[in-house]
LOMITI-160998 format. One line per 10 residues: number of its first residue (from 1); for each residue z negated, x negated, y negated of C-alpha. Coordinates in steps of 0.05 Angstrom, whole numbers, padded with zeros to 5 digits. Example, Ala and Ser with C-alpha at 12.3 -4.5 7.8 and 13.67 -1.06 7.14 Angstrom:
# residues 2
1> -00156,-00246,00090 ~ -00143,-00273,00021 $
This chain:
# residues 517
1> -01032,01080,-00126 ~ -00980,01093,-00180 ~ -00958,01166,-00183 ~ -00885,01181,-00172 ~ -00856,01234,-00216 ~ -00805,01281,-00187 ~ -00754,01260,-00238 ~ -00751,01189,-00211 ~ -00748,01205,-00137 ~ -00671,01201,-00130 $
11> -00669,01134,-00166 ~ -00730,01111,-00127 ~ -00696,01125,-00060 ~ -00635,01085,-00081 ~ -00677,01028,-00108 ~ -00719,01024,-00046 ~ -00658,01023,00000 ~ -00625,00968,-00040 ~ -00689,00926,-00043 ~ -00710,00936,00030 $
21> -00697,00865,00055 ~ -00735,00833,-00003 ~ -00789,00886,00002 ~ -00800,00868,00075 ~ -00808,00794,00057 ~ -00855,00809,-00001 ~ -00896,00857,00040 ~ -00906,00805,00094 ~ -00924,00751,00044 ~ -00974,00795,00007 $
31> -01008,00826,00067 ~ -01085,00821,00056 ~ -01118,00766,00094 ~ -01184,00728,00088 ~ -01178,00669,00043 ~ -01222,00616,00012 ~ -01203,00601,-00060 ~ -01207,00527,-00081 ~ -01236,00505,-00147 ~ -01185,00502,-00204 $
41> -01181,00426,-00197 ~ -01152,00432,-00126 ~ -01110,00496,-00130 ~ -01049,00487,-00084 ~ -00990,00514,-00124 ~ -00954,00554,-00070 ~ -01013,00586,-00035 ~ -01034,00653,-00064 ~ -01097,00691,-00048 ~ -01077,00761,-00028 $
51> -01132,00793,-00069 ~ -01111,00755,-00132 ~ -01038,00770,-00122 ~ -01054,00844,-00112 ~ -01093,00846,-00177 ~ -01038,00810,-00215 ~ -00983,00854,-00186 ~ -01023,00917,-00202 ~ -01030,00894,-00273 ~ -00955,00878,-00277 $
61> -00940,00946,-00249 ~ -00984,00977,-00302 ~ -00947,00941,-00357 ~ -00881,00966,-00331 ~ -00907,01037,-00324 ~ -00935,01037,-00396 ~ -00874,01005,-00427 ~ -00824,01065,-00428 ~ -00776,01091,-00452 ~ -00727,01054,-00408 $
71> -00667,01014,-00431 ~ -00592,01025,-00429 ~ -00573,00981,-00371 ~ -00626,01001,-00322 ~ -00673,00942,-00318 ~ -00734,00980,-00343 ~ -00716,01041,-00302 ~ -00708,01001,-00238 ~ -00773,00964,-00252 ~ -00810,01030,-00261 $
81> -00782,01057,-00196 ~ -00797,00994,-00157 ~ -00867,00990,-00186 ~ -00880,01061,-00165 ~ -00854,01048,-00095 ~ -00883,00979,-00082 ~ -00941,00973,-00131 ~ -00908,00912,-00161 ~ -00859,00897,-00217 ~ -00786,00882,-00205 $
91> -00719,00905,-00230 ~ -00645,00899,-00227 ~ -00599,00852,-00263 ~ -00570,00868,-00330 ~ -00499,00869,-00303 ~ -00502,00946,-00295 ~ -00487,00992,-00352 ~ -00517,01059,-00372 ~ -00534,01106,-00429 ~ -00569,01072,-00487 $
101> -00642,01088,-00501 ~ -00688,01069,-00559 ~ -00727,01004,-00558 ~ -00797,01010,-00525 ~ -00859,00999,-00567 ~ -00908,00942,-00557 ~ -00967,00987,-00573 ~ -00969,01027,-00509 ~ -00956,00964,-00468 ~ -01017,00928,-00496 $
111> -01059,00990,-00489 ~ -01035,00994,-00417 ~ -01056,00922,-00406 ~ -01126,00939,-00426 ~ -01128,01000,-00380 ~ -01103,00962,-00319 ~ -01146,00902,-00333 ~ -01206,00946,-00328 ~ -01177,00978,-00265 ~ -01175,00910,-00230 $
121> -01245,00895,-00257 ~ -01226,00832,-00295 ~ -01288,00806,-00331 ~ -01267,00734,-00342 ~ -01255,00698,-00407 ~ -01190,00661,-00421 ~ -01179,00597,-00381 ~ -01212,00535,-00409 ~ -01173,00473,-00433 ~ -01205,00426,-00380 $
131> -01191,00473,-00323 ~ -01118,00481,-00345 ~ -01111,00407,-00353 ~ -01136,00395,-00283 ~ -01085,00445,-00256 ~ -01024,00434,-00299 ~ -01030,00360,-00317 ~ -01008,00332,-00250 ~ -00951,00381,-00243 ~ -00923,00368,-00312 $
141> -00929,00294,-00299 ~ -00881,00298,-00240 ~ -00825,00248,-00241 ~ -00775,00304,-00234 ~ -00790,00324,-00306 ~ -00763,00259,-00334 ~ -00793,00214,-00387 ~ -00813,00266,-00439 ~ -00847,00334,-00433 ~ -00885,00381,-00478 $
151> -00925,00443,-00461 ~ -00966,00500,-00490 ~ -01005,00558,-00461 ~ -01030,00615,-00505 ~ -01073,00676,-00493 ~ -01028,00734,-00516 ~ -01088,00779,-00531 ~ -01119,00731,-00581 ~ -01062,00684,-00600 ~ -01107,00625,-00583 $
161> -01076,00562,-00555 ~ -01111,00547,-00489 ~ -01073,00483,-00470 ~ -01024,00436,-00503 ~ -00988,00371,-00489 ~ -00949,00347,-00550 ~ -00941,00420,-00565 ~ -00918,00406,-00637 ~ -00865,00355,-00615 ~ -00795,00383,-00622 $
171> -00747,00374,-00563 ~ -00680,00401,-00543 ~ -00696,00473,-00522 ~ -00629,00492,-00487 ~ -00625,00567,-00475 ~ -00698,00581,-00493 ~ -00668,00580,-00563 ~ -00646,00652,-00549 ~ -00719,00674,-00556 ~ -00716,00652,-00628 $
181> -00648,00685,-00637 ~ -00675,00750,-00609 ~ -00736,00752,-00655 ~ -00694,00735,-00716 ~ -00641,00788,-00700 ~ -00691,00843,-00688 ~ -00728,00825,-00751 ~ -00665,00825,-00793 ~ -00630,00887,-00764 ~ -00681,00928,-00726 $
191> -00680,00949,-00654 ~ -00639,01012,-00665 ~ -00581,00977,-00702 ~ -00512,00985,-00671 ~ -00448,00945,-00680 ~ -00387,00986,-00695 ~ -00312,00974,-00681 ~ -00264,01019,-00719 ~ -00192,01037,-00725 ~ -00169,01047,-00797 $
201> -00103,01073,-00826 ~ -00076,01044,-00891 ~ -00054,01103,-00935 ~ 00004,01067,-00970 ~ 00035,01026,-00914 ~ 00016,01067,-00852 ~ -00011,01003,-00820 ~ -00063,01014,-00767 ~ -00119,00962,-00769 ~ -00167,00948,-00713 $
211> -00229,00924,-00749 ~ -00277,00880,-00710 ~ -00352,00893,-00720 ~ -00379,00835,-00680 ~ -00395,00876,-00619 ~ -00400,00827,-00559 ~ -00405,00886,-00510 ~ -00338,00919,-00530 ~ -00301,00930,-00464 ~ -00231,00946,-00440 $
221> -00256,00967,-00373 ~ -00239,01038,-00350 ~ -00311,01064,-00343 ~ -00359,01028,-00388 ~ -00412,01083,-00381 ~ -00448,01078,-00447 ~ -00421,01013,-00475 ~ -00368,01013,-00531 ~ -00300,01026,-00499 ~ -00234,01000,-00527 $
231> -00200,01053,-00485 ~ -00241,01109,-00517 ~ -00227,01081,-00586 ~ -00152,01082,-00571 ~ -00154,01153,-00544 ~ -00192,01179,-00605 ~ -00146,01140,-00651 ~ -00083,01168,-00618 ~ -00110,01239,-00626 ~ -00122,01228,-00700 $
241> -00052,01198,-00709 ~ -00019,01257,-00673 ~ -00056,01305,-00719 ~ -00020,01269,-00775 ~ 00046,01273,-00737 ~ 00047,01197,-00731 ~ 00075,01168,-00666 ~ 00092,01098,-00685 ~ 00051,01047,-00724 ~ 00047,00975,-00746 $
251> -00015,00948,-00711 ~ -00058,00892,-00738 ~ -00129,00867,-00728 ~ -00184,00847,-00778 ~ -00233,00793,-00759 ~ -00256,00775,-00829 ~ -00327,00796,-00817 ~ -00339,00725,-00791 ~ -00321,00659,-00823 ~ -00321,00585,-00804 $
261> -00300,00554,-00738 ~ -00292,00601,-00678 ~ -00303,00545,-00628 ~ -00374,00520,-00613 ~ -00384,00445,-00627 ~ -00381,00434,-00551 ~ -00308,00456,-00554 ~ -00272,00499,-00503 ~ -00323,00518,-00450 ~ -00330,00569,-00394 $
271> -00399,00587,-00420 ~ -00376,00616,-00486 ~ -00312,00647,-00515 ~ -00288,00628,-00585 ~ -00334,00671,-00629 ~ -00294,00727,-00662 ~ -00313,00793,-00695 ~ -00265,00826,-00646 ~ -00271,00809,-00572 ~ -00264,00851,-00510 $
281> -00306,00835,-00448 ~ -00328,00769,-00480 ~ -00257,00743,-00471 ~ -00269,00736,-00396 ~ -00207,00727,-00353 ~ -00235,00763,-00293 ~ -00280,00825,-00283 ~ -00346,00787,-00288 ~ -00401,00807,-00335 ~ -00444,00744,-00333 $
291> -00440,00670,-00318 ~ -00387,00617,-00334 ~ -00314,00635,-00328 ~ -00250,00614,-00364 ~ -00241,00651,-00430 ~ -00180,00673,-00469 ~ -00160,00626,-00526 ~ -00153,00682,-00578 ~ -00202,00739,-00564 ~ -00180,00782,-00623 $
301> -00107,00780,-00604 ~ -00125,00794,-00531 ~ -00167,00854,-00550 ~ -00114,00882,-00597 ~ -00060,00874,-00544 ~ -00103,00914,-00496 ~ -00115,00966,-00551 ~ -00040,00972,-00561 ~ -00031,00985,-00486 ~ -00082,01041,-00489 $
311> -00048,01070,-00550 ~ 00019,01069,-00514 ~ -00011,01106,-00454 ~ -00036,01158,-00504 ~ 00034,01167,-00533 ~ 00031,01120,-00594 ~ 00080,01063,-00600 ~ 00059,01000,-00637 ~ 00087,00934,-00661 ~ 00059,00870,-00630 $
321> -00009,00861,-00663 ~ -00021,00809,-00716 ~ -00080,00788,-00762 ~ -00093,00826,-00826 ~ -00149,00853,-00869 ~ -00165,00927,-00879 ~ -00168,00948,-00951 ~ -00224,00989,-00981 ~ -00176,01048,-00984 ~ -00162,01048,-00909 $
331> -00182,01113,-00875 ~ -00226,01105,-00813 ~ -00194,01146,-00756 ~ -00242,01130,-00700 ~ -00302,01087,-00683 ~ -00341,01063,-00623 ~ -00411,01031,-00627 ~ -00451,00984,-00584 ~ -00516,01003,-00551 ~ -00577,00992,-00596 $
341> -00595,00920,-00612 ~ -00655,00927,-00566 ~ -00609,00932,-00506 ~ -00564,00875,-00530 ~ -00625,00830,-00537 ~ -00649,00847,-00467 ~ -00581,00834,-00436 ~ -00576,00768,-00474 ~ -00644,00743,-00450 ~ -00639,00767,-00378 $
351> -00569,00738,-00366 ~ -00575,00681,-00416 ~ -00512,00710,-00448 ~ -00485,00659,-00498 ~ -00432,00705,-00527 ~ -00485,00758,-00546 ~ -00529,00703,-00574 ~ -00476,00675,-00621 ~ -00456,00744,-00645 ~ -00528,00763,-00659 $
361> -00537,00698,-00698 ~ -00478,00716,-00742 ~ -00501,00787,-00752 ~ -00569,00759,-00771 ~ -00534,00715,-00821 ~ -00496,00773,-00853 ~ -00559,00815,-00858 ~ -00593,00756,-00892 ~ -00538,00743,-00944 ~ -00510,00684,-00907 $
371> -00438,00672,-00883 ~ -00423,00698,-00813 ~ -00414,00628,-00783 ~ -00450,00578,-00740 ~ -00483,00546,-00801 ~ -00499,00613,-00832 ~ -00531,00638,-00767 ~ -00573,00576,-00759 ~ -00598,00580,-00831 ~ -00614,00654,-00825 $
381> -00652,00646,-00759 ~ -00696,00591,-00789 ~ -00708,00633,-00852 ~ -00728,00696,-00813 ~ -00777,00657,-00769 ~ -00806,00623,-00830 ~ -00817,00691,-00863 ~ -00855,00713,-00801 ~ -00903,00656,-00812 ~ -00885,00619,-00748 $
391> -00898,00544,-00739 ~ -00830,00515,-00758 ~ -00849,00441,-00765 ~ -00795,00401,-00729 ~ -00752,00462,-00713 ~ -00677,00454,-00723 ~ -00624,00506,-00708 ~ -00549,00494,-00701 ~ -00528,00555,-00662 ~ -00557,00619,-00631 $
401> -00547,00603,-00558 ~ -00579,00535,-00548 ~ -00515,00502,-00524 ~ -00519,00453,-00582 ~ -00558,00391,-00560 ~ -00580,00380,-00633 ~ -00624,00443,-00632 ~ -00698,00427,-00634 ~ -00758,00472,-00619 ~ -00831,00460,-00603 $
411> -00874,00490,-00548 ~ -00919,00516,-00604 ~ -00861,00555,-00635 ~ -00836,00583,-00570 ~ -00905,00610,-00551 ~ -00916,00636,-00621 ~ -00850,00674,-00616 ~ -00873,00707,-00552 ~ -00942,00725,-00580 ~ -00909,00754,-00642 $
421> -00863,00796,-00599 ~ -00926,00826,-00566 ~ -00959,00842,-00632 ~ -00976,00917,-00634 ~ -00959,00915,-00708 ~ -00887,00893,-00693 ~ -00862,00943,-00641 ~ -00790,00928,-00659 ~ -00796,00859,-00627 ~ -00818,00887,-00559 $
431> -00747,00876,-00527 ~ -00760,00801,-00532 ~ -00813,00810,-00478 ~ -00780,00863,-00436 ~ -00714,00825,-00434 ~ -00744,00763,-00402 ~ -00720,00753,-00331 ~ -00770,00772,-00277 ~ -00786,00717,-00226 ~ -00752,00731,-00160 $
441> -00719,00794,-00185 ~ -00674,00793,-00246 ~ -00623,00752,-00285 ~ -00629,00677,-00284 ~ -00694,00680,-00244 ~ -00665,00723,-00188 ~ -00662,00667,-00137 ~ -00724,00629,-00162 ~ -00797,00638,-00143 ~ -00777,00669,-00076 $
451> -00839,00636,-00046 ~ -00880,00631,-00109 ~ -00901,00678,-00166 ~ -00847,00731,-00155 ~ -00860,00790,-00201 ~ -00915,00755,-00240 ~ -00874,00708,-00283 ~ -00825,00732,-00336 ~ -00789,00674,-00369 ~ -00727,00649,-00405 $
461> -00695,00590,-00372 ~ -00659,00532,-00405 ~ -00614,00479,-00375 ~ -00569,00426,-00404 ~ -00552,00357,-00376 ~ -00619,00320,-00377 ~ -00657,00380,-00406 ~ -00697,00433,-00368 ~ -00741,00485,-00403 ~ -00779,00548,-00386 $
471> -00816,00596,-00433 ~ -00845,00664,-00421 ~ -00905,00704,-00401 ~ -00946,00713,-00338 ~ -01008,00749,-00312 ~ -01059,00699,-00285 ~ -01105,00711,-00227 ~ -01159,00736,-00274 ~ -01112,00789,-00301 ~ -01099,00757,-00369 $
481> -01031,00757,-00402 ~ -01011,00686,-00421 ~ -00952,00659,-00460 ~ -00927,00590,-00439 ~ -00873,00540,-00457 ~ -00853,00478,-00417 ~ -00799,00431,-00443 ~ -00773,00370,-00406 ~ -00723,00318,-00431 ~ -00692,00260,-00393 $
491> -00688,00297,-00326 ~ -00639,00269,-00275 ~ -00638,00322,-00221 ~ -00633,00393,-00251 ~ -00654,00428,-00187 ~ -00715,00384,-00177 ~ -00735,00393,-00250 ~ -00725,00468,-00244 ~ -00770,00470,-00183 ~ -00823,00428,-00218 $
501> -00825,00477,-00276 ~ -00829,00536,-00228 ~ -00887,00504,-00191 ~ -00923,00494,-00256 ~ -00915,00567,-00277 ~ -00936,00588,-00208 ~ -00999,00545,-00212 ~ -01016,00575,-00280 ~ -01010,00645,-00251 ~ -01053,00626,-00191 $
511> -01105,00588,-00232 ~ -01161,00639,-00242 ~ -01192,00588,-00289 ~ -01230,00636,-00334 ~ -01305,00635,-00340 ~ -01348,00697,-00333 ~ -01344,00739,-00398 $
């Protein structure tokens, strides 16, 4: 039984209350009962042995417990509380906001894996290729997955590929591209890097310039609670102006950090705002924090207009804002900064946030000496992954989000990215794993796996017309941590294809295909 510290009891009570309906369903579904496990060749995808599920969930809970510290928006905290209460992993969506914390380290997590593996008495070797072929082959061959599919399964502890089907063939990856973007951004900038928006006063003209820093989480909401607030920036700026006895200014905005087209090649789209170095609330026209919604046509002008309104409320009158560029002599009056990059990466992966992805691609470009554009970001991502020694044959990047249908990745590259993120020697990449949605609990997997491997699978989803992908990690029935990538092209029914991928991941988690060690 996981011990519950006094410090988490208030959050624990709240988490348990909120989760009670799902808890009841999970408790019923996982109640121990006598079972007879079939051979790997005949594993039925949706039927879990209670003993195997308990071992896997205990392992997952151990990973969550060992992973601390907990992130800004509460996912890791909620998972810890729920693991303590239910002896299983879970979490809450990344829509919430909280005080930023440092990125967790991979070292304690992998150490924790070893401890918990021993606790559940796992003495099996990694699954064999034939056993995995018997289990996964028929599922990946389902007609719902279209005419072309590729797959790879890798043992995270050793980095050895255990199973592959055309794993070196490059296909359209859709949003699993964000895994590559995350690894590249963390490698280029580090998990503690923050993106800063500032207000600067020109000494000669008295012009006030709002300088965009490429922070996709900048918000105009009244209570951001830890995220960079445009309202706070205006309040601090107004105070600095009043100290100088300035009560009226010419207001402008500077977006020159980025270059090139602001619109994605797909054009105007509810899934992504025009990419600008200055944007408030991702240019959303409602109060949403995730998912598709109509966006403003000019994010920088929209953010500056809101900033002017906040200044007015603080006693500073401004002209209508227009574009400009801050000089090197401009005096910074006030700044606000994003949460650390680790939190941005987790939010991007959990919610499949295209706006964060494209900003991180541009910031990766700038850190790599490339222009802050779509082309610069794509080039920088490829260069960073090449430098890490990853298998880049066939890979092609055109954006950071995966919305571009010309992107190409292989199953080998996706699994290598996940294994690299778990390398104890690269703790700064840990948010790539902790940000993956949890099956049945968080982000884009919240409503999936409700009768399958809930809590055992953590994976990034990908969906475009005719394309369905899934890549992530899971704990199999023998207690081994596996990385997997499944890519399908030519699908005709996205929901059927999605279900087919989920059944495949569930079967892998239920396999228990390892031989005695």
